[in-house]
C-alpha positions in Angstrom: 100.3 105.2 96.4 103.6 103.2 96.3 105.5 106.1 97.9 103.4 105.6 101.0 103.8 101.8 101.1 107.3 101.1 99.9 109.2 102.9 102.6 112.5 100.9 102.8 115.4 103.3 102.9 113.1 106.3 102.2 113.6 109.4 104.3 110.5 110.3 106.2 110.2 113.5 108.3 108.0 113.5 111.4 107.3 116.9 113.1 106.5 116.9 116.8 107.7 114.7 119.6 104.2 113.8 120.7 101.7 110.9 120.7 101.3 111.3 117.0 105.0 111.8 116.2 106.3 108.9 118.4 103.8 106.4 116.9 104.6 107.6 113.4 108.3 107.3 113.9 107.9 103.8 115.4 105.8 102.6 112.5 108.0 104.0 109.7 111.1 102.6 111.4 109.5 99.2 111.4 109.1 99.5 107.6 112.8 100.2 107.1 112.5 103.9 106.5 115.1 106.5 107.5 113.1 108.4 110.1 113.9 112.0 111.2 111.8 113.2 114.1 112.1 117.0 114.7 110.7 118.9 117.7 110.5 122.7 118.0 110.6 122.7 121.8 113.4 122.0 124.2 114.3 118.5 125.4 112.7 117.4 128.7 113.8 114.7 131.1 110.4 113.0 130.8 111.2 112.4 127.1 114.3 110.3 127.9 112.7 106.8 127.8 111.0 107.5 124.5 114.2 109.0 123.0 116.1 105.8 124.0 113.4 103.6 122.6 113.3 105.4 119.2 117.1 105.7 119.0 117.4 102.0 119.2 115.1 101.7 116.2 117.4 104.0 114.3 115.2 107.1 114.5 117.2 110.4 114.4 115.8 113.0 116.8 116.4 116.7 117.2 115.0 119.3 119.6 115.0 123.1 119.6 113.9 123.7 116.0 113.7 122.1 112.6 117.0 122.0 110.8 117.6 121.8 107.0 119.4 118.5 107.6 116.2 116.9 108.9 114.0 118.5 106.2 116.0 118.1 103.0 115.2 115.1 100.8 112.1 113.9 102.7 109.6 111.9 100.8 106.8 113.3 102.9 106.1 114.6 106.4 103.7 113.5 109.2 103.0 116.4 111.6 101.5 116.7 115.0 98.1 118.5 114.8 99.1 121.1 117.3 101.5 122.8 114.9 100.0 126.2 113.9 98.9 126.6 110.4 101.2 129.7 110.0 104.3 127.9 111.4 107.5 128.9 109.6 108.4 125.2 109.1 105.3 124.6 106.9 106.4 127.4 104.6 109.8 125.7 104.2 108.2 122.4 103.4 106.0 124.0 100.7 109.1 125.7 99.2 110.8 122.3 98.9 107.6 120.6 97.6 107.5 118.2 100.5 103.9 117.3 101.2 102.7 117.1 104.8 99.6 115.7 106.5 98.2 114.1 109.6 98.4 110.5 110.8 94.7 110.2 110.0 95.4 111.2 106.4 98.2 108.7 106.1 96.2 105.8 107.4 93.2 106.8 105.3 95.5 106.6 102.2 96.1 102.9 103.0 92.8 101.8 104.5 90.2 104.5 103.9 87.3 102.0 103.7 88.1 100.8 107.2 87.9 104.4 108.6 85.0 105.5 110.7 85.7 109.2 111.6 83.9 111.2 114.3 84.2 115.0 114.5 82.3 117.9 116.0 82.8 120.6 118.6 81.5 118.6 121.6 80.7 115.0 122.2 83.1 113.4 119.8 85.1 111.6 122.4 82.1 109.8 123.9 80.7 109.1 120.5 84.0 107.6 119.4 84.3 105.4 122.5 80.6 104.4 122.2 80.9 103.4 118.6 84.0 101.3 119.3 82.3 99.7 122.2 79.2 98.7 120.2 81.1 97.5 117.1 83.5 95.5 119.3 80.7 93.1 120.0 81.2 91.9 116.4 84.3 93.5 115.0 87.9 94.4 115.9 87.2 98.1 116.0 89.5 100.0 118.4 89.1 103.7 119.0 92.0 106.1 118.2 92.9 109.6 117.0 92.3 112.6 119.2 91.1 110.3 121.9 94.8 109.7 122.8 96.0 106.8 120.6 97.4 107.4 117.1 95.8 105.2 114.3 99.5 104.3 113.5 99.3 102.0 116.6 96.8 99.7 114.8 98.3 99.6 111.3 99.1 96.0 110.2 97.3 94.7 113.3 94.3 93.2 111.4 91.6 95.6 112.6 88.3 95.6 110.9 87.6 99.3 111.5 89.5 102.3 112.9 87.1 104.3 115.0 88.8 107.7 114.9 88.1 110.8 116.8 89.2 113.7 114.6 89.8 117.3 115.9 89.6 120.3 113.6 93.4 120.5 113.7 93.8 116.9 112.5 91.2 117.3 109.7 92.8 120.6 108.6 95.9 118.5 107.9 93.9 115.7 106.3 92.9 117.3 103.0 92.0 114.1 101.1 90.5 112.0 103.9 87.5 110.0 102.6 86.4 107.5 105.2 83.8 104.7 104.9 81.7 106.4 107.5 81.9 110.0 108.8 79.9 111.3 111.8 79.5 115.1 112.5 78.1 115.6 116.0 77.6 119.4 116.1 79.3 122.7 115.4 79.7 125.8 117.6 82.6 128.3 117.7 85.9 127.0 119.1 89.6 127.1 118.4 89.1 130.4 116.6 92.6 131.7 117.5 94.1 128.7 115.6 91.7 128.7 112.6 91.4 132.5 112.4 87.7 132.4 111.7 84.6 130.3 112.5 84.1 129.6 108.8 87.6 128.2 108.6 87.0 126.0 111.7 83.7 124.7 110.2 85.3 124.0 106.8 88.2 122.1 108.3 85.6 119.6 109.6 83.2 119.8 106.6 85.9 119.2 104.0 86.0 115.5 104.9 82.3 115.1 104.2 82.6 116.9 100.9 85.4 114.4 100.0 83.2 111.4 100.6 81.7 109.5 97.6 78.6 107.4 96.8 80.2 104.4 98.6 80.5 106.3 101.8 78.0 107.2 104.6 77.7 110.5 106.3 75.9 110.7 109.6 74.8 114.2 110.6 73.0 116.0 113.5 69.7 117.1 111.9 69.0 119.4 114.8 72.1 121.5 113.9 71.2 123.9 111.1 74.7 124.1 109.6 75.0 120.3 109.5 71.5 120.0 108.0 72.5 122.3 105.2 75.8 120.5 104.7 73.9 117.2 104.2 71.9 118.7 101.3 74.8 118.7 98.9 76.9 115.6 99.8 77.6 112.7 97.4 77.7 110.2 100.3 74.6 108.4 101.5 73.3 110.6 104.2 71.8 109.6 107.6 70.5 111.8 110.3 69.9 111.7 114.0 67.5 114.0 115.8 66.0 114.8 119.1 63.1 116.6 117.5 62.1 115.1 114.1 61.0 111.5 113.5 59.8 112.0 110.0 63.2 111.8 108.3 64.7 109.3 105.9 67.6 107.3 107.2 67.1 108.6 110.7 67.3 107.7 114.4 65.1 109.7 116.7 64.3 110.1 120.4 60.7 110.0 121.6 59.2 109.5 125.1 62.5 108.4 126.6 63.2 105.8 123.9 65.5 105.7 120.9 64.3 104.4 117.6 65.9 103.5 114.3 63.2 104.3 111.7 60.3 102.8 113.6 62.2 100.1 115.4 62.7 100.7 119.1 66.4 100.1 119.9 66.8 101.1 123.6 65.1 102.9 126.5 67.2 105.8 127.9 66.5 104.7 131.5 68.6 101.5 130.8 71.7 103.6 129.8 74.5 104.6 132.1 75.0 107.9 130.4 72.7 110.9 130.9 71.6 114.1 129.1 70.1 114.9 125.6 73.6 115.2 124.1 74.4 111.6 125.1 71.1 110.5 123.5 72.5 112.1 120.3 75.7 110.2 120.7 73.8 106.9 121.1 71.7 107.6 118.0 74.9 108.2 116.0 76.4 104.9 117.3 73.2 103.0 116.4 73.3 104.2 112.8 76.9 103.1 112.4 76.1 99.7 113.8 73.0 99.3 111.5 75.1 100.3 108.5 77.5 97.6 109.3 74.8 95.0 109.7 74.5 94.5 113.4 71.3 93.2 114.9 69.1 95.2 117.3 69.6 92.9 120.3 73.4 93.1 120.1 73.3 96.8 119.7 70.9 97.2 122.7 73.0 95.1 125.0 76.2 96.9 124.0 74.6 100.3 124.7 73.3 99.2 128.1 76.8 98.1 129.1 78.6 101.3 128.1 79.6 103.7 130.9 80.7 107.3 130.6 84.4 107.7 130.0 86.7 109.7 132.1 86.2 113.5 132.4 83.1 113.5 130.2 80.1 113.9 132.6 81.7 111.1 134.6 79.8 110.0 137.7 82.2 109.8 140.6 80.2 108.9 143.7 77.3 110.0 146.0 78.0 111.5 149.4 75.1 112.3 151.8 72.6 112.5 148.8 74.9 114.6 146.6 76.0 113.2 143.2 79.5 114.3 142.1 80.1 114.5 138.3 83.5 115.2 136.6 83.1 117.0 133.3 86.6 118.4 133.1 86.6 117.9 129.3 84.1 120.8 129.0 86.8 123.3 128.0 84.4 125.7 126.3 81.0 127.3 127.3 79.0 125.2 124.8 80.3 122.0 126.4 79.3 123.2 129.8 75.9 124.1 128.6 75.4 120.5 127.4 76.4 119.3 130.9 74.1 121.8 132.7 71.2 120.7 130.5 71.7 117.1 131.4 70.2 117.6 134.9 66.6 118.5 134.9 64.7 119.6 138.0 67.7 119.1 140.3 69.5 121.5 142.6 73.0 121.8 140.9 76.1 123.6 142.1 78.5 124.3 139.3 82.3 124.6 139.5 83.6 126.6 136.6 86.6 128.6 135.5 90.2 128.1 134.3 92.0 129.6 131.4 89.5 131.8 129.6 89.0 131.2 125.9 87.3 134.7 125.6 84.3 133.2 123.8 80.8 134.6 124.3 79.2 133.7 127.7 75.6 134.7 126.6 74.2 131.2 126.3 76.2 129.9 129.2 74.8 132.5 131.5 71.3 131.8 130.3 71.7 128.1 131.2 73.3 129.0 134.6 70.4 131.3 135.5 67.8 128.7 134.6 69.3 125.6 136.2 72.3 126.3 138.5 71.7 127.2 142.2 75.3 128.4 142.8 78.5 128.9 140.8 81.9 128.4 142.3 84.6 130.1 140.2 88.3 129.1 140.0 91.3 130.2 138.0 92.1 133.0 135.6 88.6 133.3 134.2 87.1 134.2 137.6 86.9 138.0 137.1 85.3 137.9 133.6 82.8 135.2 134.5 81.8 136.9 137.7 81.4 140.2 136.0 79.3 138.8 133.2 77.2 136.7 135.5 76.6 139.7 137.8 75.6 142.0 135.0 72.9 139.5 134.0 71.5 139.6 137.6 72.9 136.3 138.7 74.5 136.9 142.1 74.9 133.4 143.6 78.6 133.3 143.0 81.6 132.3 145.2 85.3 132.6 144.3 87.7 129.8 145.3 91.4 129.7 145.2 91.7 125.9 144.6 89.6 123.2 143.1 89.6 121.3 146.4 88.2 124.4 148.2 85.6 124.8 145.5 84.4 121.2 146.1 84.1 121.8 149.8 82.2 125.1 149.3 79.9 123.4 146.8 79.2 120.5 149.2 78.0 122.9 152.0 74.7 123.6 150.2 73.9 119.8 150.1 72.8 120.0 146.5 71.6 117.0 144.5 74.5 117.5 142.1 78.0 119.0 142.3 79.2 119.4 138.7 82.7 120.3 137.6 82.2 121.6 134.1 84.7 124.5 133.7 83.8 126.0 130.4 87.5 126.9 130.2 90.9 125.4 129.4 92.9 123.9 132.3 96.4 125.4 131.7 96.3 128.1 134.4 96.2 125.6 137.2 96.8 122.1 135.6 98.8 120.6 132.8 95.7 119.2 131.1 91.9 118.7 131.5 92.7 115.1 132.4 94.9 116.2 135.4 92.1 118.6 136.4 89.5 115.9 136.3 91.8 113.5 138.2 92.3 116.1 140.9 88.5 116.4 141.2 87.9 112.6 141.2 90.7 111.9 143.8 89.5 114.6 146.2 85.8 113.5 146.0 86.8 109.9 146.5 88.9 110.9 149.6 86.0 112.8 151.3 84.4 111.0 154.2 
């Protein structure tokens, strides 16, 4: 453990000029380490201010590859989660016996019993933010991780708990992570190109729960069969949340519009600012965390009632002439879009979908569209496949659009109760990120008269 704490004059390698890499370099430099930050891509002008900041701290930086000069003699390496598992640089690190891992793994080595880690295919960002919001009524419990802030930012800042959103990439590079509390929201196929198989993708997430011991708590979605089976063989104390079953030990459940912890009513769903069955699951997970940490029901209830949807995750924008506009740009796969679609019962909904196609199955997505969507407006590279698959199923209420703004205008013409941006695709054909896509949607809707 000393090698991770006593860093003065030690050479530390950081791979990736990213949110993770920059935060890691800044932290290690503050501890007196010799920090080498190596980026595979070319230098961009937008990097200049960060380069200047880190250079003043003594950090050495290179772009356009990973040189032997930077790698040789490193104590260990922190790497950005986007680095592919078959990247050539990782083979070189193995040859030189230089261990590498994520920022989450490093922080867990130092403060694992302050770690509350949320993972899953969908819903983990909202769950992470919600848990942080509830706990912050009593504790210093900032959110971090895949939500956009490295946990390095909070090291040595006196936090009570790190509430960490963890992607499958981050957990793949966190082989020993053993948090105080782990939450597994759900599991459906995603990121298969990176992980190679669905089994590898699942195991990247499940590994953390298998690491957890009797002093840890695992919170699992009982309605998900794979997670239910995972819970049968864990050493950690296991809790469940369920929309369907109230007869479970250590369980929160949803019944008649109300959420219970065991037989104690905690909150009525009509008092919440977030909608949909998936968000009720997120709330249940947050309640369990708060109860484990000794919070009282009244404080939990008031915190839940004050929480509002975060940006790009089924985010209500405004109502125009009786039509509610929702930004769910974070829905970058069909499963996430299905969750959004199912959040609106007995309402006329026009869906805006499309973008960079992940080539995953559209079977369940199409079933949800046929049952609940009055019209689909398609944008981006995925237009042809989505239109073909929808048409084959007999769904014909489809319109193509060249731009997001045009799609919003077309969707508004029907005067539906809801216009929903939930793309079921990545954003990189038309936008730099799902955030930029969501901001474009929000800004245009807010500009409409």
